[in-house]
C-alpha positions as CSV (number, residue, x, y, z in Angstrom):
1,L,42.9,55.1,8.6
2,P,43.8,54.9,5.4
3,Q,40.4,54.3,2.8
4,G,39.2,50.4,2.9
5,Y,39.9,50.2,6.2
6,T,38.1,49.0,8.9
7,A,38.1,49.8,12.4
8,A,36.6,47.4,15.0
9,A,36.1,48.3,19.2
10,S,34.6,47.9,22.2
11,G,31.8,51.2,21.8
12,W,30.1,52.6,18.6
13,G,32.0,54.6,15.9
14,E,31.5,57.3,14.1
15,T,33.0,57.8,11.1
16,V,34.6,61.4,8.8
17,R,35.6,60.9,5.9
18,V,37.5,63.5,4.4
19,G,39.4,62.9,1.1
20,D,40.3,59.3,1.2
21,V,41.0,59.2,4.9
22,Q,39.2,58.8,7.5
23,T,38.8,59.6,10.9
24,V,36.5,57.2,13.4
25,T,35.3,58.5,17.1
26,F,34.5,55.7,19.1
27,E,32.8,56.2,22.4
28,S,31.8,53.7,25.4
29,E,30.5,54.5,28.5
30,A,30.6,52.5,31.5
31,V,33.7,50.2,30.2
32,R,36.7,48.8,32.6
33,D,38.9,48.7,28.9
34,F,38.9,50.0,25.7
35,A,39.8,47.2,22.9
36,L,40.4,48.3,18.7
37,V,40.9,46.4,15.2
38,I,41.8,48.0,12.4
39,S,42.2,45.4,9.3
40,D,41.5,45.9,5.4
41,G,40.1,42.9,5.1
42,F,37.6,43.1,7.0
43,Q,33.2,41.6,5.8
44,M,30.7,42.5,8.3
45,A,27.7,41.6,9.3
46,Q,24.9,42.8,11.8
47,G,22.1,41.8,13.6
48,M,20.0,42.7,16.7
49,A,19.3,41.0,20.4
50,G,16.8,43.1,21.6
51,D,17.6,46.2,21.7
52,T,21.6,45.6,22.0
53,L,22.9,46.1,17.8
54,V,24.9,43.4,17.1
55,T,28.3,43.3,14.9
56,A,30.6,41.5,14.0
57,Y,33.8,41.7,11.3
58,A,35.3,38.8,9.7
59,R,37.3,38.1,6.7
60,D,34.8,36.0,5.2
61,A,30.9,37.7,5.9
62,G,29.5,34.3,6.2
63,K,31.7,33.3,8.7
64,A,30.4,37.3,10.4
65,R,26.5,35.8,10.4
66,E,27.5,33.0,11.9
67,M,29.5,34.4,15.2
68,V,26.3,37.5,15.0
69,K,24.3,34.2,15.1
70,Y,26.1,32.6,18.2
71,A,26.4,36.3,20.6
72,Q,22.6,36.7,19.8
73,Q,21.7,33.6,21.3
74,A,23.8,34.1,23.8
75,L,22.9,37.6,24.7
76,E,19.1,36.5,24.6
77,I,19.9,33.1,27.0
78,F,22.0,34.7,29.3
79,G,19.9,37.5,29.3
80,E,16.9,35.8,31.0
81,R,19.2,34.1,32.5
82,Y,21.2,36.7,34.7
83,G,19.4,40.3,33.5
84,T,19.8,43.3,30.9
85,Y,22.5,43.1,29.1
86,L,23.6,46.8,29.5
87,Y,25.3,47.8,26.8
88,P,23.7,48.9,23.4
89,S,26.0,47.2,21.2
90,L,28.3,44.3,21.0
91,T,31.6,44.0,18.6
92,L,33.0,40.3,17.6
93,A,36.4,40.7,15.7
94,E,37.7,38.2,14.1
95,V,42.0,38.7,14.8
96,D,44.5,36.5,14.2
97,F,46.4,35.3,17.8
98,P,47.3,31.7,18.8
99,F,43.9,31.1,21.1
100,G,40.3,30.6,20.9
101,G,39.4,34.3,22.3
102,M,39.5,37.0,24.5
103,E,36.9,39.4,26.1
104,Y,36.6,43.1,26.3
105,P,33.8,45.5,27.8
106,R,31.3,45.7,24.3
107,M,33.8,44.4,22.3
108,V,34.8,40.2,21.4
109,M,38.0,38.8,19.8
110,M,37.9,35.2,17.8
111,G,41.5,33.5,16.6
112,S,41.6,33.4,13.3
113,S,41.4,29.8,13.2
114,L,38.3,29.1,15.5
115,V,36.4,31.5,13.1
116,E,37.6,29.9,9.5
117,A,36.5,26.4,11.5
118,G,32.9,27.9,12.8
119,G,31.0,24.8,13.9
120,Q,30.2,23.8,17.1
121,D,33.9,25.1,18.7
122,L,33.4,28.5,17.4
123,E,29.1,28.5,19.0
124,L,30.6,27.6,22.2
125,T,33.8,30.3,22.2
126,V,31.3,33.1,21.1
127,A,29.1,31.9,24.1
128,H,32.1,31.8,26.6
129,E,32.9,35.5,25.4
130,V,30.2,36.6,25.7
131,A,29.3,35.4,28.7
132,H,32.2,37.7,29.9
133,Q,30.0,40.5,29.7
134,W,28.5,39.7,32.1
135,W,31.2,38.4,33.9
136,Y,33.5,40.6,34.2
137,A,32.4,43.5,32.2
138,M,28.8,44.8,33.9
139,V,29.9,42.4,37.0
140,G,32.7,43.6,38.2
141,S,36.3,41.4,39.1
142,N,40.3,41.7,38.4
143,Q,40.7,39.4,35.7
144,F,44.0,39.4,35.8
145,E,45.0,38.7,39.2
146,N,42.0,36.7,39.7
147,A,41.4,34.9,36.4
148,W,39.4,32.0,38.6
149,Q,36.3,33.9,39.2
150,D,35.0,35.4,35.7
151,E,36.6,32.3,33.5
152,G,34.4,29.6,35.7
153,L,31.2,31.5,35.8
154,A,32.1,32.1,32.0
155,E,32.5,28.0,31.2
156,Y,29.5,27.8,33.7
157,S,27.5,29.9,31.6
158,A,28.7,28.5,27.8
159,A,27.7,24.5,29.6
160,L,24.2,26.2,30.4
161,F,24.1,28.5,27.2
162,L,25.1,24.8,25.2
163,G,22.4,22.7,28.0
164,A,19.8,24.9,25.6
165,Y,20.1,23.6,23.2
166,P,18.3,19.8,22.1
167,E,21.3,19.4,19.6
168,Y,24.0,19.5,22.3
169,G,21.0,18.6,25.3
170,S,22.6,17.9,29.0
171,S,26.2,16.3,27.7
172,Y,27.8,19.2,27.3
173,R,27.6,20.1,30.8
174,E,28.5,16.1,31.8
175,E,31.7,16.5,30.1
176,V,32.5,20.2,32.0
177,D,31.3,18.6,35.4
178,A,33.5,15.4,34.8
179,S,36.7,18.0,34.4
């Protein structure tokens, strides 16, 4: 990578710099897919959720911190409900695409417009995409041919996530159940 660029991926990266060039090598065990995002505009935030290092990359450092917070909460709630998150890290990265989010083992991509807006829609989408760490990544399914399996469980999990917070209460779950 040229100087000033950052790589985010579904794994743990090790960087070696030689002059103005950096080489990043990623390692990721027991994953089905590998994703990579490269940007010269990333700001990074990190936090721990149990033994899991949560790293978020966004154009705005405050938005990166917001994504870390939501991912930490989701990992805690889903870990209690479904069992321990098996990977040592989870990465979230802001990307320019026209929809909310996309999941990969150990990595979640979040659409720029959603990240910029922040708030409840970002929180819900982060929770939904983190739920995919269980529903497809750790508990295997073919998300291409049978998307209803992992999408249904991820959406149900997102409803559980929001139901765990008094400010949302059961209204979101009731709304999802009705649709």
